[in-house]
Wavefront OBJ file of the C-alpha trace (Angstrom):
o trace
v -0.016 0.078 -0.016
v 1.302 3.582 -1.158
v 0.465 6.807 -0.040
v 0.034 8.742 3.432
v 0.501 6.815 6.548
v -2.327 4.272 7.192
v -4.700 4.777 9.862
v -6.523 1.916 11.535
v -9.349 1.002 13.806
v -9.608 -2.242 16.123
v -12.714 -4.285 15.748
v -14.384 -4.557 19.072
v -13.687 -7.796 20.940
v -11.609 -9.079 18.301
v -8.157 -9.461 16.934
v -8.878 -8.083 13.852
v -8.294 -4.444 12.595
v -8.744 -2.124 9.707
v -6.103 -0.080 7.984
v -6.575 2.483 5.499
v -4.338 4.275 3.127
v -4.398 6.207 -0.264
v -4.100 4.618 -3.641
v -4.305 6.270 -6.976
v -7.308 4.264 -8.002
v -9.217 4.813 -4.762
v -9.911 3.878 -0.969
v -8.086 0.907 0.221
v -9.029 -0.620 3.700
v -7.247 -3.693 4.641
v -8.424 -6.322 7.247
v -5.365 -7.501 9.487
v -5.206 -9.896 12.059
v -3.368 -8.106 15.116
v -0.294 -9.553 16.761
v -0.332 -12.402 14.515
v 1.198 -10.818 11.109
v -1.990 -11.979 9.847
v -3.268 -11.672 6.078
v -4.432 -8.668 4.642
v -7.005 -8.351 2.267
v -7.915 -4.977 0.176
v -11.208 -3.320 -0.417
v -11.295 -0.872 -2.897
v -13.749 2.007 -3.193
v -14.965 3.852 -6.363
v -13.041 5.005 -9.226
v -12.223 8.526 -7.868
v -8.992 9.336 -6.112
v -9.339 8.750 -2.187
v -7.718 9.887 0.796
v -9.538 8.276 3.927
v -8.189 9.957 7.091
v -10.087 8.421 9.810
v -11.787 4.874 10.220
v -14.024 3.539 13.203
v -15.972 0.310 13.735
v -19.642 0.049 14.470
v -20.217 -0.809 18.222
v -21.383 -4.071 17.093
v -18.281 -4.785 14.777
v -20.140 -5.201 11.809
v -19.782 -2.099 9.779
v -16.613 0.149 9.174
v -16.823 3.741 8.293
v -14.226 5.908 6.890
v -14.145 9.592 6.357
v -12.625 10.648 3.248
v -11.978 14.565 2.875
v -10.592 14.532 -0.631
v -13.468 12.718 -2.021
v -15.963 14.750 0.274
v -17.866 11.970 1.868
v -17.622 8.761 4.046
v -17.494 4.856 2.816
v -19.509 2.352 4.743
v -17.487 -1.090 4.598
v -18.544 -4.584 5.369
v -15.451 -5.828 6.956
v -16.489 -9.688 6.634
v -17.473 -9.598 3.092
v -14.630 -7.198 2.301
v -16.972 -4.762 -0.008
v -18.243 -1.303 0.098
v -21.753 -1.246 1.073
v -22.108 2.701 0.562
v -20.377 5.949 -0.390
v -22.385 8.569 1.276
v -21.545 12.285 -0.271
v -21.338 15.111 2.310
v -21.059 17.659 -0.611
v -17.613 18.406 -0.159
v -17.769 19.172 3.832
v -14.158 18.231 4.289
v -15.161 15.281 6.619
v -12.351 14.293 8.728
v -13.256 12.240 11.855
v -16.233 9.661 11.992
v -17.453 8.210 15.540
v -20.701 5.791 15.752
v -23.721 6.417 17.575
v -25.345 3.127 18.037
v -24.881 0.572 14.963
v -26.998 2.528 12.326
v -25.773 6.281 12.666
v -22.455 8.050 12.416
v -21.382 11.330 13.465
v -19.032 13.115 10.962
v -16.833 16.260 11.548
v -17.144 18.556 8.620
v -13.991 20.508 8.898
v -14.101 23.875 7.096
v -17.954 24.070 7.678
v -17.561 24.071 11.435
v -20.208 21.419 11.648
v -20.893 17.865 12.638
v -23.300 15.674 10.572
v -25.513 12.979 12.009
v -26.077 10.401 9.158
v -28.060 7.100 8.987
v -25.592 4.728 7.412
v -28.547 2.451 6.180
v -29.695 4.948 3.552
v -26.930 7.782 3.508
v -29.352 10.149 4.645
v -27.935 13.281 6.548
v -30.373 13.631 9.313
v -29.209 16.856 10.736
v -26.141 19.144 11.102
v -25.347 21.315 13.817
v -22.516 23.741 14.493
v -19.619 22.764 16.693
v -16.557 24.327 16.174
v -14.651 26.795 13.828
v -12.633 23.914 12.302
v -14.237 20.989 13.667
v -11.818 18.043 13.757
v -11.482 15.142 16.233
v -14.338 13.697 17.555
v -15.368 11.275 20.735
v -18.477 10.349 22.421
v -19.125 10.217 26.083
v -19.774 6.790 27.551
v -23.521 7.495 27.837
v -23.885 8.708 24.474
v -25.616 11.696 25.423
v -22.710 14.587 24.695
v -20.256 14.613 21.720
v -16.959 16.216 22.386
v -15.598 17.971 19.299
v -11.790 19.410 18.805
v -11.613 22.760 17.257
v -8.120 23.001 15.730
v -9.063 26.900 14.444
v -9.447 27.856 18.221
v -7.451 25.667 20.029
v -10.347 24.359 22.251
v -12.813 21.507 22.701
v -16.584 21.713 22.284
v -19.337 20.027 24.368
v -22.361 19.086 22.387
v -25.432 17.979 23.679
v -26.630 15.486 21.161
v -30.433 15.766 22.708
v -30.472 19.391 21.390
v -27.723 19.561 18.606
v -25.987 22.551 20.475
v -22.705 23.339 22.169
v -23.265 23.682 25.962
v -19.587 24.236 26.809
v -16.001 25.071 25.678
v -12.838 24.265 27.282
v -9.732 26.122 25.815
v -6.627 24.013 25.213
v -3.353 25.716 25.937
v -0.615 25.154 23.169
l 1 2 3 4 5 6 7 8 9 10 11 12 13 14 15 16 17 18 19 20 21 22 23 24 25 26 27 28 29 30 31 32 33 34 35 36 37 38 39 40 41 42 43 44 45 46 47 48 49 50 51 52 53 54 55 56 57 58 59 60 61 62 63 64 65 66 67 68 69 70 71 72 73 74 75 76 77 78 79 80 81 82 83 84 85 86 87 88 89 90 91 92 93 94 95 96 97 98 99 100 101 102 103 104 105 106 107 108 109 110 111 112 113 114 115 116 117 118 119 120 121 122 123 124 125 126 127 128 129 130 131 132 133 134 135 136 137 138 139 140 141 142 143 144 145 146 147 148 149 150 151 152 153 154 155 156 157 158 159 160 161 162 163 164 165 166 167 168 169 170 171 172 173 174 175 176
């Protein structure tokens, strides 16, 4: 695999992982057996140039979501079948990070828009968008699933988003 450094996501309660990297002809995700130097198998997505930057397994381990800012969307992968289930366009929103909100929805940071999109992975529908940060980047969900933390690279802070309302309830400055 050539291109930018690979990123990976470990499958919940498993010894498997997904690794992404750029290739000239599209997104490549490799299923790897952790700790065993196991076999890698490629999954290719679409004919266009891709550059995935972040991947995450669904909580049940059945799906993988890969954020792809070059293409402007998210790719949903079935890791068992090693196939792409869906390309979800976010209309060039510069998606950078993705976290799962249950087994059927993802939250995607939309970089330069400063928003987070909530997407139903079953049909690719954007359910809602909410403002979160000037330059929304890294995401993390609280263990109770009620709040989303959003890194703001532009203003050096972390925003706390109440997911029931979709608004920022607090911001914490992060000193450089």
